[in-house]
DOTI-120890 format. One line per field, with one value per atom (N, C-alpha, C): x, y, z; residue in three letters; atom name. Coordinates in steps of 0.001 Angstrom, whole numbers. Layout:
c1	c(X; ...)
c2	c(Y; ...)
c3	c(Z; ...)
code	c(ALA; ...)
site	c(CA; ...)
This chain:
c1	c(-21040; -21081; -22080; -21626; -22440; -23333; -24559; -25496; -25277; -25559; -25483; -26913; -27377; -28748; -28904; -30112; -30421; -30101; -30426; -30180; -29181; -28332; -27429; -28111; -27556; -28111; -28235; -27275; -27262; -28401; -28936; -30010; -31401; -31502; -32809; -33328; -34544; -35242; -36382; -36925; -38047; -39359; -39748; -40984; -42125; -41795; -42812; -42186; -41741; -41032; -41973; -41375; -42095; -43130; -42983; -43970; -43489; -42304; -41794; -41071; -40931; -40193; -41133; -40553; -41301; -40345; -40886; -40093; -40203; -39091; -39073; -38105; -38435; -37565; -36425; -35361; -34219; -34609; -35687; -36127; -36392; -36801; -37060; -35811; -35213; -34134; -32778; -32547; -31259; -31407; -32407; -32594; -33258; -33934; -34536; -35864; -36526; -37832; -38891; -39961; -41075; -41838; -42498; -43382; -44567; -44817; -45944; -47055; -46687; -47645; -47229; -48171; -47887; -49053; -48738; -49795; -49372; -50391; -50113; -50666; -49784; -50145; -50345; -50727; -50859; -49495; -49428; -48163; -47738; -46439; -45894; -44679; -44818; -43762; -43303; -42064; -41553; -41997; -42454; -42862; -44218; -44261; -45506; -46498; -45980; -46812; -46756; -46162; -46110; -45079; -45443; -44567; -44601; -43428; -43329; -42617; -43268; -42733; -42855; -42023; -42181; -43392; -43684; -44822; -44417; -43136; -42656; -41828; -41665; -40856; -41559; -40795; -41347; -41339; -42097; -42096; -40707; -40037; -38679; -37744; -37859; -37054; -37334; -38606; -38984; -38624; -38588; -38243; -36751; -35944; -34506; -34267; -33903; -33748; -32749; -31897; -30926; -31583; -32836; -33514; -34523; -34664; -35651; -34996; -35303; -34749; -35772; -35397; -36247; -35679; -36541; -36143; -37146; -36727; -37657; -38621; -39891; -40878; -40468; -39852; -39394; -38405; -37560; -36598; -37346; -38346; -39127; -39868; -40392; -41078; -40129; -38860; -37869; -37568; -37662; -37407; -38581; -39792; -41006; -42061; -42117; -43025; -44499; -44799; -46199; -46870; -46091; -46679; -47188; -46701; -46981; -48478; -49305; -50726; -51462; -50863; -51531; -51035; -50062; -49415; -50300; -51412; -52331; -53412; -53337; -54331; -54245; -55355; -55375; -54743; -54379; -53904; -54951; -54472; -55359; -55459; -54900; -54908; -53940; -54377; -53554; -53746; -52680; -52784; -51860; -52354; -51574; -51522; -50364; -50193; -50938; -51603; -52231; -51097; -50985; -49873; -49717; -48481; -48169; -48570; -48864; -49282; -48672; -48967; -48572; -49747; -50821; -52030; -52030; -52533; -52714; -54198; -54631; -56017; -56019; -57154; -57315; -57036; -56131; -55748; -56922; -57908; -59069; -60148; -60000; -60988; -60405; -59369; -58723; -59362; -60570; -61274; -60985; -60079; -59745; -60319; -60512; -61000; -59935; -60306; -59356; -58651; -59286; -58653; -57502; -57461; -56396; -55168; -55255; -54112; -52963; -51767; -50617; -49553; -49954; -49022; -48547; -47303; -46712; -46533; -46594; -46363; -45020; -44454; -43159; -43351; -42524; -42523; -41661; -42309; -41610; -40528; -40619; -39611; -38296; -38282; -37058; -36249; -36740; -36025; -35261; -34258; -33479; -34383; -34102; -34847; -34232; -34948; -34436; -33170; -33077; -31866; -30672; -30893; -29809; -29330; -30277; -29921; -29243; -29571; -28941; -27447; -27043; -25638; -24864; -25570; -24920; -24686; -23579; -23244; -23662; -24160; -24437; -25834; -26611; -27963; -28026)
c2	c(136428; 137816; 137992; 138623; 138838; 140070; 139947; 141078; 142013; 143264; 144268; 144664; 144194; 144436; 145809; 146329; 147650; 147744; 146707; 146687; 145603; 145894; 144876; 144187; 143099; 142372; 143288; 144176; 145070; 146093; 146358; 147339; 146765; 145447; 144794; 144884; 145423; 145499; 144495; 144216; 143283; 144029; 144134; 144831; 143871; 142699; 141685; 140304; 139996; 138728; 137531; 136369; 135113; 134839; 135433; 135259; 134343; 133806; 132914; 133666; 132987; 133556; 134021; 134768; 135284; 135447; 135435; 135704; 137187; 137772; 139190; 139393; 140333; 140614; 141548; 141523; 142403; 143878; 144167; 145559; 146118; 145279; 145693; 145535; 144354; 144034; 144606; 144832; 145361; 146818; 147098; 148454; 149385; 148816; 149641; 150277; 149742; 150277; 149815; 150570; 150226; 149036; 148294; 147221; 147879; 147483; 148020; 147007; 145747; 144654; 143525; 143002; 141874; 140909; 139642; 138634; 137475; 136719; 135610; 134311; 133330; 131976; 131168; 129915; 129035; 128897; 129107; 128901; 127439; 127214; 125862; 125789; 125086; 124952; 126340; 126724; 128025; 129167; 128849; 129866; 130447; 131761; 132443; 132500; 132300; 132429; 133815; 134788; 136155; 136289; 137085; 137428; 138945; 139567; 141023; 141485; 142384; 142907; 144426; 145077; 146519; 146790; 145841; 145971; 146255; 146524; 146823; 145695; 144606; 143497; 142810; 142458; 141688; 140214; 139415; 137975; 137403; 137888; 137427; 137705; 138870; 139239; 138281; 138028; 137159; 135702; 135284; 133906; 133622; 134661; 134508; 134443; 133270; 133058; 134008; 134620; 135569; 136861; 137115; 138368; 138237; 137049; 136797; 135960; 136289; 135521; 135305; 134480; 134177; 134909; 135636; 136436; 136234; 136481; 136515; 137682; 137487; 138556; 139792; 139592; 140722; 141597; 141001; 141769; 142676; 142139; 142934; 144045; 143743; 144757; 145876; 145572; 146602; 147457; 146869; 147613; 148505; 148039; 148797; 148471; 149279; 148975; 149172; 149675; 149815; 148458; 147390; 146057; 145463; 145933; 145310; 145159; 146187; 146027; 144959; 144487; 143555; 142116; 141883; 140575; 139453; 139784; 138752; 138414; 138997; 138708; 137233; 136646; 135212; 134902; 133637; 133214; 133574; 133935; 134372; 135879; 136585; 138044; 138569; 139568; 140276; 141761; 142451; 143857; 144716; 145887; 146852; 148148; 148787; 150035; 151169; 151977; 153187; 154175; 154629; 155485; 156680; 156902; 158034; 157862; 156623; 156399; 155116; 154855; 153602; 152652; 152951; 152135; 151148; 149947; 148931; 148627; 148315; 147924; 146611; 145930; 144680; 144935; 144168; 144373; 144172; 143379; 143144; 144197; 145046; 146079; 147480; 147667; 148982; 149929; 149597; 150477; 150194; 149253; 148898; 147529; 147248; 145949; 144907; 143847; 142808; 142188; 142173; 141594; 142455; 143715; 144603; 144525; 143759; 143633; 142961; 143567; 142968; 142587; 142326; 141914; 140498; 140294; 138976; 138319; 137017; 136291; 135578; 135352; 134697; 133195; 132582; 131129; 130602; 130038; 129605; 128570; 127871; 126861; 127484; 128783; 129407; 130106; 130174; 130937; 130028; 130630; 129908; 129523; 128388; 127984; 128642; 128631; 129201; 128474; 127175; 126434; 126926; 127262; 127796; 129138; 129962; 131273; 131198; 130202; 130057; 129823; 129272; 128978; 130214; 131308; 132515; 133480; 134192; 135141; 136564; 136828; 138203; 138677; 137870; 138294; 138668)
c3	c(-95749; -95354; -94203; -93174; -91984; -92168; -91691; -91775; -90605; -90837; -89780; -89418; -88271; -87848; -87210; -87283; -86755; -85270; -84525; -83083; -82721; -81765; -81233; -80056; -79609; -78461; -77244; -77082; -75928; -75977; -77158; -77319; -77053; -76926; -76807; -75378; -75252; -73967; -73961; -72799; -72666; -72924; -74182; -74555; -74863; -75372; -75690; -75511; -74282; -74051; -74051; -74289; -74154; -75233; -76398; -77464; -78582; -78440; -79478; -80575; -81691; -82815; -83920; -84852; -85997; -87168; -88358; -89550; -89877; -90285; -90652; -91799; -92654; -93797; -93381; -94165; -93929; -94054; -94730; -94826; -93433; -92512; -91132; -90281; -90303; -89371; -89762; -91044; -91507; -91965; -92797; -93322; -92308; -91303; -90271; -90635; -91645; -92030; -91041; -90957; -90079; -90646; -89766; -90204; -90899; -92134; -92889; -93047; -92897; -93066; -92147; -91399; -90511; -90582; -90598; -90613; -89733; -89309; -88408; -88963; -89076; -89453; -88171; -88310; -87144; -86474; -85162; -84445; -84521; -84417; -84484; -83559; -82460; -81458; -81001; -81273; -80846; -81758; -82951; -83926; -83533; -83340; -82971; -84127; -85342; -86534; -87153; -86458; -86984; -88096; -89110; -90226; -90355; -90386; -90415; -91676; -92410; -93665; -93685; -94479; -94660; -95545; -96419; -97326; -98758; -98974; -100326; -100932; -100214; -100704; -101870; -102882; -103997; -103619; -104349; -104082; -104337; -105367; -105667; -104484; -103893; -102724; -101570; -101295; -100179; -100416; -101660; -101975; -101776; -101671; -101451; -99944; -99448; -98010; -97368; -98147; -97583; -97111; -97506; -97174; -96037; -95491; -94436; -93354; -92102; -90994; -89900; -88957; -87813; -86604; -85914; -84758; -83636; -82435; -81319; -81559; -81279; -81465; -80678; -79522; -78721; -79484; -80308; -81102; -82082; -82743; -83694; -82949; -81765; -80953; -80555; -80398; -80106; -81324; -82499; -83733; -84119; -83798; -84122; -83070; -82023; -80914; -81257; -82438; -82858; -83035; -83174; -83361; -82049; -80926; -79632; -79337; -79521; -79175; -79989; -81070; -81973; -81836; -80980; -80914; -80382; -79752; -79271; -80290; -81467; -82510; -82905; -83292; -83608; -84965; -85174; -86495; -87550; -88726; -89806; -89896; -88910; -88906; -89954; -90711; -91697; -91443; -91038; -90677; -91532; -91884; -92643; -91842; -91847; -91098; -91799; -91017; -91533; -91790; -93019; -93416; -92478; -92046; -91186; -89733; -89312; -87927; -87379; -86113; -85483; -85385; -86083; -86052; -87218; -86932; -87963; -88080; -89299; -89527; -90293; -90253; -90977; -92452; -93025; -94426; -95378; -94980; -95828; -95622; -94593; -94289; -94379; -95189; -95227; -96232; -96669; -97592; -99048; -99297; -100666; -100973; -102231; -102667; -102356; -101632; -101226; -102419; -103586; -104772; -105265; -104843; -105273; -104386; -103286; -102393; -103132; -103036; -103697; -102678; -101430; -100403; -100694; -100455; -100646; -99285; -99258; -98027; -98095; -96939; -96835; -96974; -97786; -97900; -96757; -95748; -94539; -94828; -95931; -96260; -96702; -97006; -97513; -96434; -95209; -94190; -93241; -92601; -91602; -90439; -89856; -88671; -87447; -86353; -85111; -84677; -84939; -84592; -85393; -86686; -87501; -86939; -86505; -85993; -84631; -83833; -82520; -82663; -83776; -84017; -84450; -84758; -85231; -84082; -84113; -83062; -83388; -84589; -85009; -84655; -83905; -83519; -82066)
code	c(MET; MET; MET; SER; SER; SER; LYS; LYS; LYS; ARG; ARG; ARG; TYR; TYR; TYR; VAL; VAL; VAL; LEU; LEU; LEU; SER; SER; SER; LYS; LYS; LYS; GLU; GLU; GLU; ASP; ASP; ASP; ILE; ILE; ILE; GLU; GLU; GLU; GLN; GLN; GLN; ARG; ARG; ARG; ALA; ALA; ALA; PRO; PRO; PRO; GLY; GLY; GLY; ARG; ARG; ARG; GLY; GLY; GLY; THR; THR; THR; ALA; ALA; ALA; ALA; ALA; ALA; ALA; ALA; ALA; SER; SER; SER; ASP; ASP; ASP; GLU; GLU; GLU; ILE; ILE; ILE; THR; THR; THR; VAL; VAL; VAL; ALA; ALA; ALA; GLY; GLY; GLY; ARG; ARG; ARG; ALA; ALA; ALA; VAL; VAL; VAL; GLY; GLY; GLY; TYR; TYR; TYR; MET; MET; MET; TYR; TYR; TYR; ARG; ARG; ARG; GLU; GLU; GLU; GLU; GLU; GLU; PRO; PRO; PRO; ASP; ASP; ASP; GLU; GLU; GLU; GLU; GLU; GLU; ASP; ASP; ASP; SER; SER; SER; GLY; GLY; GLY; TRP; TRP; TRP; ARG; ARG; ARG; PHE; PHE; PHE; LEU; LEU; LEU; SER; SER; SER; GLY; GLY; GLY; ASP; ASP; ASP; GLU; GLU; GLU; SER; SER; SER; GLN; GLN; GLN; GLU; GLU; GLU; TYR; TYR; TYR; LEU; LEU; LEU; ASP; ASP; ASP; ASP; ASP; ASP; GLU; GLU; GLU; ARG; ARG; ARG; HIS; HIS; HIS; VAL; VAL; VAL; GLY; GLY; GLY; VAL; VAL; VAL; PHE; PHE; PHE; ASP; ASP; ASP; VAL; VAL; VAL; ASN; ASN; ASN; VAL; VAL; VAL; ILE; ILE; ILE; ALA; ALA; ALA; ASN; ASN; ASN; MET; MET; MET; ASP; ASP; ASP; ASP; ASP; ASP; ALA; ALA; ALA; VAL; VAL; VAL; ILE; ILE; ILE; PRO; PRO; PRO; TYR; TYR; TYR; LEU; LEU; LEU; ASP; ASP; ASP; ALA; ALA; ALA; PRO; PRO; PRO; PRO; PRO; PRO; GLY; GLY; GLY; THR; THR; THR; HIS; HIS; HIS; LEU; LEU; LEU; VAL; VAL; VAL; ARG; ARG; ARG; VAL; VAL; VAL; GLU; GLU; GLU; GLY; GLY; GLY; SER; SER; SER; ASP; ASP; ASP; GLU; GLU; GLU; PHE; PHE; PHE; VAL; VAL; VAL; ASP; ASP; ASP; ALA; ALA; ALA; ASP; ASP; ASP; ASP; ASP; ASP; ASP; ASP; ASP; GLY; GLY; GLY; GLU; GLU; GLU; ASP; ASP; ASP; ALA; ALA; ALA; GLU; GLU; GLU; ASP; ASP; ASP; ASP; ASP; ASP; ASP; ASP; ASP; TRP; TRP; TRP; GLU; GLU; GLU; GLU; GLU; GLU; ILE; ILE; ILE; ASP; ASP; ASP; ALA; ALA; ALA; ASP; ASP; ASP; THR; THR; THR; ILE; ILE; ILE; ASP; ASP; ASP; THR; THR; THR; ILE; ILE; ILE; ASP; ASP; ASP; ASP; ASP; ASP; LEU; LEU; LEU; ARG; ARG; ARG; GLU; GLU; GLU; ARG; ARG; ARG; ASP; ASP; ASP; ASP; ASP; ASP; LEU; LEU; LEU)
site	c(N; CA; C; N; CA; C; N; CA; C; N; CA; C; N; CA; C; N; CA; C; N; CA; C; N; CA; C; N; CA; C; N; CA; C; N; CA; C; N; CA; C; N; CA; C; N; CA; C; N; CA; C; N; CA; C; N; CA; C; N; CA; C; N; CA; C; N; CA; C; N; CA; C; N; CA; C; N; CA; C; N; CA; C; N; CA; C; N; CA; C; N; CA; C; N; CA; C; N; CA; C; N; CA; C; N; CA; C; N; CA; C; N; CA; C; N; CA; C; N; CA; C; N; CA; C; N; CA; C; N; CA; C; N; CA; C; N; CA; C; N; CA; C; N; CA; C; N; CA; C; N; CA; C; N; CA; C; N; CA; C; N; CA; C; N; CA; C; N; CA; C; N; CA; C; N; CA; C; N; CA; C; N; CA; C; N; CA; C; N; CA; C; N; CA; C; N; CA; C; N; CA; C; N; CA; C; N; CA; C; N; CA; C; N; CA; C; N; CA; C; N; CA; C; N; CA; C; N; CA; C; N; CA; C; N; CA; C; N; CA; C; N; CA; C; N; CA; C; N; CA; C; N; CA; C; N; CA; C; N; CA; C; N; CA; C; N; CA; C; N; CA; C; N; CA; C; N; CA; C; N; CA; C; N; CA; C; N; CA; C; N; CA; C; N; CA; C; N; CA; C; N; CA; C; N; CA; C; N; CA; C; N; CA; C; N; CA; C; N; CA; C; N; CA; C; N; CA; C; N; CA; C; N; CA; C; N; CA; C; N; CA; C; N; CA; C; N; CA; C; N; CA; C; N; CA; C; N; CA; C; N; CA; C; N; CA; C; N; CA; C; N; CA; C; N; CA; C; N; CA; C; N; CA; C; N; CA; C; N; CA; C; N; CA; C; N; CA; C; N; CA; C; N; CA; C; N; CA; C; N; CA; C; N; CA; C; N; CA; C; N; CA; C; N; CA; C; N; CA; C; N; CA; C; N; CA; C; N; CA; C; N; CA; C; N; CA; C; N; CA; C; N; CA; C; N; CA; C; N; CA; C; N; CA; C; N; CA; C; N; CA; C; N; CA; C; N; CA; C; N; CA; C; N; CA; C)
């Protein structure tokens, strides 16, 4: 079954080109929800290290490779341009959106006890690789 993404290829503008790829959940790319949580791992070849989530995904949801894909960072920037000012942040960055705004703050400094954070991370081994996605025509 083919996914229906929020944006078609024709809708993509050059907002954050040349930044490599990133993993994003279907909550963003298919459901069209805003990025609520973004974090960056060490980049690896074409992978920028960025992971984009709405923030409401369960670990079970993220563990199912059908719910997460690899996209050019520019595609995610087109879906939610609020991420653009933060794309140069170093690996190890964990950002959460300030509710009702386009601002992100350090997830560990959002005024809450870091032990209470219930954000889940994407298991990179469960998602399609960029080579797998290049073979698909629906992106």
